[in-house]
C-alpha positions as a Markdown table, in Angstrom:
| # | Residue | x | y | z |
|---|---|---|---|---|
| 1 | Unk | 161.6 | -28.5 | -49.2 |
| 2 | Unk | 165.3 | -27.9 | -48.9 |
| 3 | Unk | 164.9 | -24.2 | -49.7 |
| 4 | Unk | 162.4 | -23.9 | -46.9 |
| 5 | Unk | 164.8 | -25.5 | -44.5 |
| 6 | Unk | 167.6 | -23.2 | -45.5 |
| 7 | Unk | 165.4 | -20.2 | -45.3 |
| 8 | Unk | 164.2 | -21.2 | -41.8 |
| 9 | Unk | 167.8 | -21.8 | -40.7 |
| 10 | Unk | 169.0 | -18.4 | -41.9 |
| 11 | Unk | 166.2 | -16.6 | -40.1 |
| 12 | Unk | 166.9 | -18.2 | -36.7 |
| 13 | Unk | 167.6 | -15.7 | -34.0 |
| 14 | Unk | 171.2 | -15.1 | -33.1 |
| 15 | Unk | 172.5 | -15.7 | -29.6 |
| 16 | Unk | 175.3 | -13.9 | -27.8 |
| 17 | Unk | 177.1 | -17.1 | -27.1 |
| 18 | Unk | 177.9 | -17.3 | -30.9 |
| 19 | Unk | 178.5 | -13.6 | -31.4 |
| 20 | Unk | 182.1 | -14.0 | -32.6 |
| 21 | Unk | 181.2 | -16.7 | -35.1 |
| 22 | Unk | 178.4 | -14.5 | -36.5 |
| 23 | Unk | 180.7 | -11.4 | -36.7 |
| 24 | Unk | 183.3 | -13.4 | -38.7 |
| 25 | Unk | 180.7 | -14.9 | -41.1 |
| 26 | Unk | 179.1 | -11.5 | -41.6 |
| 27 | Unk | 182.5 | -10.0 | -42.4 |
| 28 | Unk | 183.4 | -12.8 | -44.9 |
| 29 | Unk | 180.0 | -12.3 | -46.5 |
| 30 | Unk | 180.7 | -8.6 | -46.9 |
| 31 | Unk | 184.1 | -9.3 | -48.4 |
| 32 | Unk | 182.6 | -11.8 | -50.8 |
| 33 | Unk | 179.9 | -9.3 | -51.9 |
| 34 | Unk | 182.5 | -6.6 | -52.5 |
| 35 | Unk | 184.8 | -9.0 | -54.4 |
| 36 | Unk | 181.9 | -9.8 | -56.7 |
| 37 | Unk | 181.2 | -6.1 | -57.2 |
| 38 | Unk | 184.8 | -5.5 | -58.2 |
| 39 | Unk | 185.1 | -8.6 | -60.4 |
| 40 | Unk | 187.5 | -10.5 | -58.1 |
| 41 | Unk | 186.6 | -14.1 | -58.4 |
| 42 | Unk | 189.4 | -16.1 | -56.7 |
| 43 | Unk | 191.5 | -16.0 | -53.5 |
| 44 | Unk | 194.5 | -15.6 | -55.8 |
| 45 | Unk | 193.0 | -12.5 | -57.5 |
| 46 | Unk | 192.1 | -11.0 | -54.1 |
| 47 | Unk | 195.6 | -11.8 | -52.8 |
| 48 | Unk | 197.2 | -10.1 | -55.7 |
| 49 | Unk | 195.1 | -7.0 | -55.1 |
| 50 | Unk | 196.1 | -7.0 | -51.4 |
| 51 | Unk | 199.8 | -8.0 | -52.0 |
| 52 | Unk | 199.5 | -11.3 | -50.2 |
| 53 | Unk | 199.3 | -14.9 | -51.4 |
| 54 | Unk | 196.1 | -16.7 | -52.3 |
| 55 | Unk | 196.8 | -19.2 | -49.6 |
| 56 | Unk | 196.9 | -16.3 | -47.0 |
| 57 | Unk | 193.5 | -15.2 | -48.2 |
| 58 | Unk | 192.2 | -18.8 | -47.7 |
| 59 | Unk | 193.6 | -18.7 | -44.2 |
| 60 | Unk | 192.0 | -15.4 | -43.5 |
| 61 | Unk | 188.6 | -16.7 | -44.7 |
| 62 | Unk | 189.0 | -19.6 | -42.3 |
| 63 | Unk | 189.9 | -17.3 | -39.4 |
| 64 | Unk | 189.5 | -13.6 | -40.2 |
| 65 | Unk | 190.9 | -12.5 | -36.8 |
| 66 | Unk | 194.3 | -13.7 | -37.9 |
| 67 | Unk | 194.4 | -11.0 | -40.6 |
| 68 | Unk | 197.2 | -8.5 | -40.3 |
| 69 | Unk | 196.2 | -4.9 | -39.8 |
| 70 | Unk | 198.0 | -3.8 | -43.0 |
| 71 | Unk | 196.0 | -6.4 | -45.0 |
| 72 | Unk | 192.8 | -5.3 | -43.4 |
| 73 | Unk | 193.6 | -1.6 | -44.2 |
| 74 | Unk | 194.4 | -2.5 | -47.8 |
| 75 | Unk | 191.2 | -4.6 | -48.0 |
| 76 | Unk | 189.2 | -1.6 | -47.0 |
| 77 | Unk | 190.9 | 0.5 | -49.6 |
| 78 | Unk | 190.6 | -2.0 | -52.5 |
| 79 | Unk | 187.1 | -3.4 | -51.8 |
| 80 | Unk | 185.6 | -0.2 | -50.3 |
| 81 | Unk | 184.2 | -2.2 | -47.4 |
| 82 | Unk | 181.1 | -1.1 | -45.6 |
| 83 | Unk | 182.4 | 0.7 | -42.5 |
| 84 | Unk | 179.6 | -0.4 | -40.1 |
| 85 | Unk | 180.3 | -4.0 | -41.2 |
| 86 | Unk | 184.0 | -3.5 | -40.5 |
| 87 | Unk | 183.3 | -2.0 | -37.1 |
| 88 | Unk | 180.9 | -4.9 | -36.2 |
| 89 | Unk | 183.7 | -7.3 | -37.2 |
| 90 | Unk | 186.1 | -5.5 | -34.9 |
| 91 | Unk | 183.6 | -6.0 | -32.0 |
| 92 | Unk | 181.7 | -2.8 | -31.8 |
| 93 | Unk | 178.0 | -3.1 | -30.9 |
| 94 | Unk | 175.2 | -1.8 | -33.1 |
| 95 | Unk | 174.6 | 0.9 | -30.5 |
| 96 | Unk | 178.2 | 2.0 | -30.6 |
| 97 | Unk | 178.2 | 2.1 | -34.4 |
| 98 | Unk | 175.1 | 4.2 | -34.5 |
| 99 | Unk | 176.7 | 6.6 | -32.0 |
| 100 | Unk | 179.8 | 6.9 | -34.2 |
| 101 | Unk | 177.6 | 7.6 | -37.2 |
| 102 | Unk | 175.7 | 10.4 | -35.3 |
| 103 | Unk | 178.9 | 12.0 | -33.9 |
| 104 | Unk | 180.9 | 11.9 | -37.2 |
| 105 | Unk | 177.9 | 12.8 | -39.3 |
| 106 | Unk | 177.6 | 16.1 | -37.3 |
| 107 | Unk | 181.3 | 16.9 | -37.5 |
| 108 | Unk | 181.1 | 16.4 | -41.3 |
| 109 | Unk | 178.5 | 19.2 | -41.5 |
| 110 | Unk | 180.7 | 21.8 | -39.8 |
């Protein structure tokens, strides 16, 4: 029963009003997935990889928008984050992300 409720809750449609909250949670989910792939199990371990404290990582998980650009850049390098997920976190729409992919995909073939 509880699993059915959770599944129903996760499949509920998203509304624009909560777009920022969704973007942040999707980004944190992406970071968690990549940490697991790279064997990073704690905030402390991720902090060491990014040259920040484990407490800072905890703060960034609570409010990712407070993350410094240098930390975000290092996170992309260390965790090999999915670029569309990163662009969505930064506020780009799905349409804009697809347009970037088409434009840069064509330039790569030149």
